[in-house]
VOVEX-558367 format. One line per field, with one value per residue (C-alpha): residue number from 0; residue in three letters; x, y, z. Coordinates in nm, 4 decimals. Each point is the difference from the previous one (the first is absolute). Layout:
residues N
pos NUM / ...
code ALA / ...
px X / ...
py Y / ...
pz Z / ...
***
This chain:
residues 331
pos 0 / 1 / 2 / 3 / 4 / 5 / 6 / 7 / 8 / 9 / 10 / 11 / 12 / 13 / 14 / 15 / 16 / 17 / 18 / 19 / 20 / 21 / 22 / 23 / 24 / 25 / 26 / 27 / 28 / 29 / 30 / 31 / 32 / 33 / 34 / 35 / 36 / 37 / 38 / 39 / 40 / 41 / 42 / 43 / 44 / 45 / 46 / 47 / 48 / 49 / 50 / 51 / 52 / 53 / 54 / 55 / 56 / 57 / 58 / 59 / 60 / 61 / 62 / 63 / 64 / 65 / 66 / 67 / 68 / 69 / 70 / 71 / 72 / 73 / 74 / 75 / 76 / 77 / 78 / 79 / 80 / 81 / 82 / 83 / 84 / 85 / 86 / 87 / 88 / 89 / 90 / 91 / 92 / 93 / 94 / 95 / 96 / 97 / 98 / 99 / 100 / 101 / 102 / 103 / 104 / 105 / 106 / 107 / 108 / 109 / 110 / 111 / 112 / 113 / 114 / 115 / 116 / 117 / 118 / 119 / 120 / 121 / 122 / 123 / 124 / 125 / 126 / 127 / 128 / 129 / 130 / 131 / 132 / 133 / 134 / 135 / 136 / 137 / 138 / 139 / 140 / 141 / 142 / 143 / 144 / 145 / 146 / 147 / 148 / 149 / 150 / 151 / 152 / 153 / 154 / 155 / 156 / 157 / 158 / 159 / 160 / 161 / 162 / 163 / 164 / 165 / 166 / 167 / 168 / 169 / 170 / 171 / 172 / 173 / 174 / 175 / 176 / 177 / 178 / 179 / 180 / 181 / 182 / 183 / 184 / 185 / 186 / 187 / 188 / 189 / 190 / 191 / 192 / 193 / 194 / 195 / 196 / 197 / 198 / 199 / 200 / 201 / 202 / 203 / 204 / 205 / 206 / 207 / 208 / 209 / 210 / 211 / 212 / 213 / 214 / 215 / 216 / 217 / 218 / 219 / 220 / 221 / 222 / 223 / 224 / 225 / 226 / 227 / 228 / 229 / 230 / 231 / 232 / 233 / 234 / 235 / 236 / 237 / 238 / 239 / 240 / 241 / 242 / 243 / 244 / 245 / 246 / 247 / 248 / 249 / 250 / 251 / 252 / 253 / 254 / 255 / 256 / 257 / 258 / 259 / 260 / 261 / 262 / 263 / 264 / 265 / 266 / 267 / 268 / 269 / 270 / 271 / 272 / 273 / 274 / 275 / 276 / 277 / 278 / 279 / 280 / 281 / 282 / 283 / 284 / 285 / 286 / 287 / 288 / 289 / 290 / 291 / 292 / 293 / 294 / 295 / 296 / 297 / 298 / 299 / 300 / 301 / 302 / 303 / 304 / 305 / 306 / 307 / 308 / 309 / 310 / 311 / 312 / 313 / 314 / 315 / 316 / 317 / 318 / 319 / 320 / 321 / 322 / 323 / 324 / 325 / 326 / 327 / 328 / 329 / 330
code MET / ASN / ALA / ASP / THR / ASP / PHE / ALA / ILE / SER / ALA / THR / GLY / LEU / GLY / LYS / GLN / TYR / ASP / ASP / MET / TRP / ALA / LEU / ARG / ASP / PHE / ASP / LEU / GLU / VAL / PRO / ALA / GLY / SER / VAL / LEU / GLY / LEU / LEU / GLY / HIS / ASN / GLY / ALA / GLY / LYS / THR / THR / ALA / ILE / ARG / ILE / LEU / THR / THR / LEU / ALA / ALA / PRO / THR / GLU / GLY / SER / ALA / ARG / VAL / ALA / GLY / TYR / ASP / VAL / VAL / GLU / ASP / ALA / PRO / ARG / VAL / ARG / GLU / ARG / ILE / GLY / LEU / THR / SER / GLN / ALA / ALA / THR / VAL / ASP / GLY / LEU / MET / SER / GLY / GLN / ALA / ASN / LEU / GLU / MET / ILE / GLY / ARG / LEU / TYR / HIS / LEU / PRO / PRO / ALA / THR / ALA / ARG / ALA / ARG / ALA / GLY / GLU / LEU / LEU / GLU / ARG / LEU / ASN / LEU / ALA / ASP / THR / GLY / ASP / LYS / LEU / VAL / ARG / ASP / PHE / SER / GLY / GLY / MET / ARG / ARG / ARG / LEU / ASP / LEU / ALA / ALA / SER / LEU / VAL / ALA / THR / PRO / SER / VAL / LEU / PHE / LEU / ASP / GLU / PRO / THR / THR / GLY / LEU / ASP / PRO / GLU / SER / ARG / ASN / GLY / LEU / TRP / ASP / MET / LEU / ARG / GLU / LEU / VAL / SER / ASP / GLY / THR / THR / LEU / LEU / LEU / THR / THR / GLN / TYR / LEU / GLU / GLU / ALA / ASP / ARG / LEU / ALA / ASP / SER / ILE / VAL / LEU / LEU / ASP / ARG / GLY / ARG / ILE / SER / ALA / THR / GLY / THR / PRO / SER / GLU / LEU / LYS / SER / ARG / ILE / GLY / GLY / GLU / ARG / ILE / VAL / VAL / THR / VAL / PRO / ASP / SER / ASP / GLN / LEU / GLU / PRO / ALA / ALA / ALA / ALA / LEU / ARG / PRO / PHE / ALA / GLU / ASN / THR / VAL / GLU / THR / ASP / HIS / GLU / GLU / GLN / LEU / VAL / THR / ALA / ALA / VAL / PRO / PRO / ASP / THR / ARG / LEU / ILE / GLU / VAL / VAL / ARG / ALA / LEU / ASP / ASN / SER / GLY / VAL / ASP / ALA / THR / ASP / VAL / HIS / ARG / ARG / GLU / ALA / THR / LEU / ASP / ASP / VAL / PHE / LEU / SER / ILE / THR / GLY / THR / ARG / GLY / HIS / ALA / ASP / PRO / GLU / PRO / GLU / PRO / THR / GLU / PRO / GLN / GLU / VAL / PRO / ALA
px 13.1886 / -0.0690 / 0.2498 / -0.1782 / -0.1389 / -0.0519 / 0.1788 / 0.3657 / -0.0441 / -0.3203 / -0.0770 / -0.3203 / -0.0229 / 0.3713 / 0.1316 / 0.3064 / 0.0046 / 0.3008 / -0.1077 / -0.2653 / 0.0969 / -0.1295 / 0.2731 / -0.2442 / -0.3790 / -0.2826 / 0.2454 / -0.1802 / 0.1915 / -0.0409 / 0.2958 / -0.0572 / 0.2708 / 0.2550 / -0.0599 / 0.1829 / -0.1445 / 0.1582 / -0.0406 / 0.0631 / 0.0071 / 0.2288 / 0.2491 / -0.2178 / -0.3143 / -0.0020 / 0.1651 / 0.2757 / -0.2431 / -0.2243 / 0.2938 / 0.1220 / -0.3411 / -0.0377 / 0.3478 / -0.0688 / 0.2562 / -0.2690 / -0.3335 / -0.3074 / -0.1974 / -0.3212 / -0.1185 / 0.1410 / 0.2141 / 0.0942 / 0.3087 / 0.0455 / -0.3204 / 0.1070 / -0.0902 / 0.2939 / -0.0504 / -0.1333 / 0.2124 / 0.3039 / 0.2614 / -0.1796 / -0.0240 / 0.3735 / 0.0755 / -0.1774 / 0.1104 / 0.3072 / 0.0767 / 0.2366 / 0.0015 / 0.1410 / 0.3001 / 0.2588 / -0.0511 / 0.3290 / 0.3262 / 0.2769 / 0.2723 / -0.1167 / 0.0032 / -0.3152 / 0.0071 / 0.0471 / -0.2840 / -0.2460 / 0.1138 / -0.0435 / -0.3548 / -0.0756 / 0.1183 / -0.2218 / -0.2897 / 0.1150 / 0.1163 / 0.2565 / 0.3567 / 0.0253 / -0.3417 / 0.0861 / 0.3285 / -0.1710 / -0.2778 / 0.2541 / 0.1900 / -0.3218 / -0.1082 / 0.3424 / -0.0055 / -0.3540 / 0.0772 / 0.3300 / 0.2087 / 0.1696 / 0.3353 / 0.0093 / -0.1620 / 0.3265 / 0.0754 / -0.0853 / -0.3315 / 0.1591 / 0.1818 / -0.3232 / -0.1453 / -0.3396 / -0.1736 / 0.1734 / -0.1005 / -0.3610 / -0.0044 / 0.1495 / -0.2717 / -0.2571 / 0.1789 / -0.0090 / -0.3777 / -0.0309 / 0.2101 / -0.3023 / -0.1991 / -0.2789 / -0.3478 / -0.0475 / 0.2756 / -0.0101 / 0.2242 / 0.0362 / 0.1653 / 0.2029 / 0.1707 / 0.0781 / 0.3504 / 0.0435 / 0.1199 / -0.2457 / 0.1743 / -0.0105 / -0.3619 / -0.1056 / 0.1803 / -0.1801 / -0.3337 / 0.0688 / 0.0782 / -0.3237 / -0.2038 / 0.1556 / -0.0957 / -0.3607 / -0.0179 / 0.1139 / -0.2921 / 0.1487 / -0.2236 / 0.1672 / -0.0911 / 0.2135 / 0.0528 / 0.1974 / 0.0825 / 0.0294 / -0.3530 / 0.1214 / 0.1029 / -0.3512 / -0.1491 / 0.2146 / -0.0152 / -0.3261 / -0.3247 / -0.1818 / 0.0835 / -0.1024 / 0.0755 / 0.0398 / -0.0361 / 0.0377 / -0.0420 / -0.3181 / -0.0705 / -0.0899 / -0.0172 / 0.0197 / -0.0012 / 0.2197 / 0.2508 / -0.2181 / -0.3148 / 0.1620 / 0.1418 / -0.3319 / -0.1791 / 0.1955 / -0.0116 / 0.2297 / 0.2002 / 0.2227 / 0.1701 / 0.3304 / 0.1726 / 0.3601 / 0.1075 / 0.3528 / -0.0554 / -0.2524 / -0.1268 / -0.1765 / -0.1780 / -0.3099 / -0.0392 / 0.0341 / -0.2590 / -0.2393 / 0.0445 / -0.0804 / -0.3097 / -0.2446 / 0.1023 / 0.0101 / -0.2660 / 0.0863 / 0.2723 / 0.3241 / 0.2991 / 0.3215 / 0.3337 / 0.2435 / 0.2909 / -0.0182 / -0.1473 / -0.2913 / -0.3670 / -0.2320 / -0.3688 / -0.2430 / -0.1650 / -0.2725 / 0.1260 / -0.0861 / 0.2173 / 0.2322 / 0.3581 / 0.0445 / -0.2785 / 0.1740 / 0.3261 / -0.1786 / -0.1594 / 0.3396 / 0.1544 / -0.2836 / 0.0636 / 0.3689 / 0.1117 / 0.3309 / -0.0534 / 0.3007 / -0.2200 / -0.3678 / -0.1172 / -0.2946 / 0.0146 / -0.2230 / -0.0845 / 0.2432 / -0.0272 / 0.1823 / -0.2995 / -0.2297 / 0.2104 / -0.0082 / -0.3743 / -0.0788 / 0.2615 / 0.0719 / 0.3726 / 0.2129 / 0.1062 / 0.3649 / -0.0793 / 0.1365 / -0.1641 / 0.0282 / 0.1495 / -0.2253 / -0.0224 / 0.2570 / -0.0997 / 0.1553 / 0.0302 / -0.3200 / 0.0517 / -0.2717 / 0.1282
py 10.0589 / 0.0495 / -0.2027 / 0.0471 / -0.3220 / -0.1700 / -0.3071 / 0.0040 / -0.3316 / -0.1430 / -0.2796 / -0.1404 / -0.3378 / 0.0008 / -0.3023 / -0.1155 / -0.2940 / -0.1842 / -0.2252 / -0.2239 / 0.0750 / 0.2814 / 0.1194 / 0.2472 / 0.0132 / 0.2056 / 0.2055 / 0.2773 / 0.2295 / 0.3213 / 0.1278 / 0.3214 / 0.2635 / -0.0206 / -0.3691 / -0.3305 / -0.2872 / -0.3439 / -0.2043 / -0.3638 / -0.3284 / -0.2735 / 0.0725 / -0.0412 / 0.1271 / 0.3226 / 0.2517 / 0.1115 / 0.0112 / 0.2347 / 0.2254 / 0.0098 / 0.1203 / 0.2546 / 0.1419 / 0.0240 / -0.2697 / -0.2245 / 0.0702 / -0.1781 / -0.2379 / 0.1188 / 0.2401 / 0.3342 / 0.1477 / 0.3410 / 0.0930 / 0.3429 / 0.1019 / -0.0920 / -0.2863 / -0.2401 / -0.0375 / 0.3339 / 0.2127 / -0.2261 / 0.2807 / 0.1860 / -0.3183 / -0.0618 / 0.3535 / -0.0719 / -0.3500 / -0.1828 / -0.3692 / -0.2296 / -0.3297 / -0.3397 / 0.0544 / 0.2654 / 0.3199 / 0.1755 / -0.0066 / -0.1888 / 0.1918 / 0.3355 / 0.1343 / 0.0243 / 0.3796 / -0.0155 / -0.2513 / 0.2225 / 0.3156 / -0.1729 / -0.1037 / 0.3541 / 0.1325 / -0.2557 / 0.1551 / 0.3396 / 0.1312 / 0.2821 / -0.1246 / 0.1741 / -0.1322 / -0.3553 / 0.0183 / 0.1264 / -0.2585 / -0.2811 / 0.1138 / 0.0286 / -0.3545 / -0.1497 / 0.1633 / -0.1144 / -0.3596 / -0.0135 / -0.0129 / 0.3396 / -0.1481 / -0.2269 / 0.2282 / 0.0469 / -0.3744 / -0.2113 / -0.1792 / -0.3318 / 0.0107 / 0.0497 / -0.2776 / -0.1427 / 0.2100 / 0.3176 / -0.0655 / -0.0572 / 0.3295 / 0.1732 / -0.1566 / 0.1535 / 0.3355 / -0.0159 / -0.0386 / 0.3039 / 0.2514 / 0.1654 / 0.0050 / -0.2261 / 0.0168 / -0.3745 / -0.2562 / -0.3590 / -0.2429 / -0.3455 / -0.2279 / 0.2914 / -0.1921 / -0.3292 / -0.1089 / 0.2569 / -0.0962 / 0.0648 / 0.3231 / 0.1457 / -0.1113 / 0.1720 / 0.3170 / -0.0006 / -0.0494 / 0.3091 / 0.1956 / -0.1105 / 0.1036 / 0.3454 / 0.0276 / -0.0915 / 0.2489 / 0.2643 / -0.0896 / -0.2514 / -0.2878 / -0.3434 / -0.3145 / -0.2810 / -0.3575 / -0.2221 / -0.3624 / 0.0855 / -0.0072 / 0.1524 / 0.3022 / 0.0421 / -0.0510 / 0.2777 / 0.2513 / -0.0416 / 0.1830 / -0.2398 / -0.3193 / -0.1531 / -0.3704 / -0.1250 / -0.3654 / -0.1185 / 0.3513 / 0.0870 / 0.1748 / -0.2616 / 0.2162 / 0.3630 / 0.1764 / 0.1365 / -0.2430 / -0.0255 / -0.0655 / -0.2749 / -0.1717 / 0.0204 / -0.1777 / -0.3212 / -0.0001 / 0.1589 / -0.2653 / -0.2856 / -0.2826 / -0.1005 / -0.3310 / -0.0695 / -0.3628 / -0.1444 / -0.2016 / -0.0319 / -0.3397 / 0.1811 / 0.2571 / -0.2116 / -0.1181 / 0.3637 / 0.1117 / -0.2749 / 0.1128 / 0.3609 / -0.0699 / -0.0196 / 0.3548 / 0.1512 / 0.2297 / -0.1028 / -0.1872 / -0.0788 / 0.1244 / -0.2017 / 0.1496 / -0.2794 / 0.2370 / 0.1652 / -0.3098 / 0.2007 / -0.0778 / 0.3001 / 0.0226 / 0.2892 / -0.0479 / 0.1679 / 0.2667 / -0.2125 / -0.2949 / -0.0989 / -0.0641 / -0.2635 / -0.2076 / 0.0131 / -0.1121 / -0.2920 / -0.1048 / 0.0058 / -0.2033 / -0.2552 / -0.0373 / -0.0680 / 0.3286 / 0.1255 / 0.3689 / 0.2279 / 0.3110 / 0.0823 / 0.3596 / 0.2272 / 0.3012 / 0.2448 / -0.0486 / 0.1525 / 0.1058 / -0.3208 / -0.1871 / 0.2134 / -0.0773 / -0.3715 / 0.0011 / 0.1717 / -0.1402 / -0.3361 / 0.0714 / 0.2236 / 0.3453 / -0.0859 / -0.2579 / 0.0752 / -0.2297 / 0.1818 / 0.3169 / 0.2678 / 0.0038 / 0.2094 / 0.2672 / 0.2658 / 0.3545 / 0.1857 / 0.3641 / 0.2291 / 0.3008
pz 7.5931 / 0.3682 / 0.2027 / 0.3321 / 0.1453 / 0.3343 / -0.1319 / -0.0923 / -0.1850 / -0.1457 / -0.2442 / -0.1479 / -0.1706 / -0.0767 / -0.1900 / -0.1916 / -0.2421 / -0.1446 / -0.2873 / 0.1599 / 0.3603 / 0.2185 / 0.2371 / 0.1569 / -0.0173 / 0.1559 / 0.2048 / 0.1915 / 0.2336 / 0.1983 / 0.2022 / 0.2009 / -0.0210 / 0.2808 / 0.0749 / -0.0499 / -0.2021 / 0.0290 / -0.3196 / 0.0898 / -0.1878 / -0.1251 / -0.2734 / -0.3076 / 0.1747 / -0.2017 / 0.2348 / -0.2352 / -0.2925 / 0.2007 / 0.0876 / -0.3606 / -0.1145 / 0.2797 / -0.0695 / -0.3789 / -0.0888 / -0.1507 / -0.1615 / 0.1416 / -0.2176 / 0.1612 / 0.2686 / 0.1101 / 0.2742 / 0.1348 / 0.2007 / 0.1607 / -0.1763 / -0.3531 / -0.2324 / -0.0316 / -0.3766 / -0.1220 / 0.2357 / 0.0450 / -0.0079 / 0.2795 / 0.2043 / -0.0383 / 0.1186 / 0.3289 / 0.0939 / 0.1251 / -0.0505 / 0.1861 / -0.1883 / 0.0941 / -0.2286 / 0.0810 / -0.1977 / 0.0817 / -0.1977 / 0.1777 / -0.1867 / 0.1383 / 0.3536 / 0.2058 / -0.0297 / -0.3784 / -0.0403 / 0.1819 / -0.1761 / -0.3372 / 0.0903 / 0.1105 / -0.3358 / -0.1781 / 0.1926 / -0.1354 / 0.3360 / -0.0257 / 0.0712 / 0.3376 / 0.1053 / -0.1102 / 0.1936 / 0.3152 / -0.0244 / -0.0403 / 0.3089 / 0.2003 / -0.0870 / 0.0673 / 0.3427 / 0.0734 / -0.0945 / 0.1939 / -0.3174 / 0.0240 / 0.1070 / -0.3059 / -0.2550 / -0.1922 / -0.0236 / -0.3038 / 0.0445 / -0.1017 / 0.3361 / 0.1987 / 0.2156 / -0.0921 / 0.2641 / -0.1198 / -0.3619 / 0.1052 / 0.1881 / -0.3025 / -0.2178 / 0.2326 / -0.0131 / -0.3804 / 0.0078 / 0.2301 / -0.1935 / -0.1615 / 0.3293 / -0.1322 / 0.1441 / -0.0662 / 0.0588 / -0.1269 / 0.1886 / -0.1550 / 0.2592 / 0.1445 / 0.2816 / -0.1730 / 0.0996 / 0.2759 / 0.3461 / 0.2898 / 0.1054 / -0.3511 / -0.0394 / 0.3219 / -0.1059 / -0.3334 / 0.1749 / 0.2108 / -0.3146 / -0.1671 / 0.3033 / -0.0207 / -0.3672 / 0.0738 / 0.2871 / -0.2507 / -0.2291 / -0.2448 / -0.1120 / -0.0092 / -0.1890 / 0.1378 / -0.1152 / 0.2324 / 0.0716 / 0.3702 / 0.1376 / 0.3260 / -0.2065 / -0.1402 / 0.3463 / 0.1464 / -0.2860 / -0.1910 / 0.0767 / -0.2307 / -0.1864 / -0.3312 / -0.0406 / -0.3563 / -0.0934 / -0.3605 / -0.1351 / 0.1883 / 0.3276 / 0.2604 / 0.3149 / 0.1084 / 0.3371 / 0.2725 / 0.1534 / 0.3121 / -0.2033 / -0.2029 / 0.3082 / 0.1837 / -0.2863 / 0.0564 / 0.3794 / 0.2501 / 0.1867 / -0.1112 / 0.1852 / -0.1559 / 0.0753 / -0.0991 / -0.0281 / -0.0247 / -0.3185 / -0.2830 / 0.1243 / 0.2837 / -0.2147 / -0.0656 / 0.3643 / 0.1105 / -0.2533 / 0.1172 / 0.3609 / -0.0937 / -0.2091 / 0.2934 / 0.0987 / -0.3505 / -0.1415 / -0.3561 / -0.1900 / 0.1818 / -0.2023 / -0.0304 / -0.1043 / -0.0896 / -0.0610 / 0.3426 / 0.1735 / 0.1376 / 0.0533 / 0.0343 / 0.0868 / 0.0479 / 0.3390 / 0.2097 / 0.2435 / 0.3045 / -0.1085 / 0.2862 / -0.1027 / 0.2733 / -0.1567 / -0.3369 / 0.1605 / 0.1677 / -0.3298 / -0.1716 / 0.2822 / -0.0114 / -0.3746 / 0.0581 / -0.1596 / 0.1378 / -0.0849 / 0.0306 / 0.0252 / 0.0481 / 0.0018 / -0.0694 / -0.2363 / -0.1830 / -0.3681 / -0.2502 / -0.3624 / -0.0845 / 0.1422 / -0.2161 / -0.3057 / 0.0743 / 0.0656 / -0.3311 / -0.2382 / 0.1636 / 0.0309 / 0.2163 / -0.1139 / -0.0546 / -0.2699 / -0.3449 / -0.2550 / -0.3332 / -0.1424 / -0.1474 / -0.3793 / -0.1797 / -0.2446 / -0.2202 / 0.1289 / -0.0849 / 0.0856 / -0.1342 / -0.1859
***
């Protein structure tokens, strides 16, 4: 089979059913080689189901998909030879050193011992783990383990890398370092499919975004395109207590282009406004309504606003887990 294709990942009508529930339905995808796709959605929206199918860990109920030029069902072994996967759960052995973990993975990919050893050392150096490569992984910090997970997915130099929540639990410094590493991989020609709960991460890394909602694609586009669809500017008002949320929202409504959004947890009121809206007029309206705002500012739309506009809730919400399933690895 010819593996040459303009798309590193493609899917047509992909779906996965569990009993009477569809976890994924009508999933169409085309990811150009050497690009980054951000796959976004609540937990339970179908992201992990899509990744499991595309990485040959689950068989689709309907539709088809190709990764690195090969069908994920008919040519599963060839797909697995060409991909890397960093999942939400740690994939490394805590009772082995970082060096030993990577060498073992290299041997599982049938690399000669010397090649596996050299590749492990190269990745430890690249991910700033060389000084701790001989220590047991159980003694690693969370950020170190996450970087080692990424290294494990890179041992075989995959052309397509799937990253399922790669920076969950990392501190900001570790997250920024991992972002830099991912940009280097893409510049070297690797294709990334990224799921993340940090919408800023998708905004900064992704060339294009697919937003899943209840197992179906609800929006696609570049980050800029998606943000432009819901309007560019927002005015955000912070109030000292929840009793002032409704008066603040009422004061903002005459300026808003659509629905005024209220966040009870953060005590914020947000409204999309025309570009010529004067902030001083908003402040006067709040004052006339007796709202003692602690902050009023203008900002550009974010992917979080896109998420809220399409799904009705903000991107950090976590309503339901995805359905569990047995391992389905094609022979």
